[in-house]
N, C-alpha and C positions, 0 to 999 in steps of 0.2 A: 422380565418374572423370571427367578430364576427356574431351574428346573429341578424338580423333587429331589430328593436324594433315595436310598432303596428302604431304606427303612419308611422312609415319612411314605413311599411307594405301598410300599408294605402292608403300613397300620393301615394307608386306605383302602385295600381289596382285601384284607381281610375283613374291615366293619362291613364291608357292600358285601360280602358274601354272610357274617354273622346276621346281621338284618337283615335280611331275603330270606335265608332261613327258618330266622325269629317269627317275623311278620308271616309268610306264608303256615309258617304251626302253628298259631293264633290264631287267625284267620281264620283257618279253612278253608280258605276261596279255590274255586276250579274254572272259574272265570279262565278266559285267557285280558279281554281286559283287566279286568281284576289285579288278576297277576302279574301284566303290564305295571298296571299300576303300580304296585308293590314294590317292583321293582325297580319303576326308576324312582322309585320314593330311597330306595335303597342306598340305587348309585349316588341320587343327589346326597346323599348323608354323608356319603363314602367323598366324595368329591368333596365335599365342604372340613372337613375332617382334615382331609388331606391338605390344605390350602391354609388349616388352622395352625397344624403344625409346620407350614413353610415360615407362616409371618410368625411364630413361637421362636422360630431362629435364628431367625435374620435379627427382632431383637436381641438375642441373646449374641447374635457374635458383633450386633451395634456395642450392645455394650461390655463386650469383653474387650473388643477394640479400644474405645473407648480409656480406657479404666475402669466406667463410673462401677460403687459397689463393693470396692477398695478400700478400705483406708485408708490416708494417704501417708500417716504417720511408721504404713509395718512394715521394716525391711525384709523383702522379698530373695530368696535364696538366688544366688549364683549362677545355675543348675536351668534358672526359673525363667523361658526365654523375655523379653521384650519386645513388644508384638505382634 
């Protein structure tokens, strides 16, 4: 499995931090166990979002590499690389 890019990793971390802050602010929980559960949920959400971003990026690379999504009759400028 490829490693996430810096942008994907940063997005995942931002989602973890924002979700943790929002959940703690909304829930008003003060117990150690409650806070740990909320932090674990936020971490799982950030990990899931990073994995989804990686799969979307892989699909885009595959589509761009195979030429899908481009009309076959359209002339490309010569400065555009092939593959």
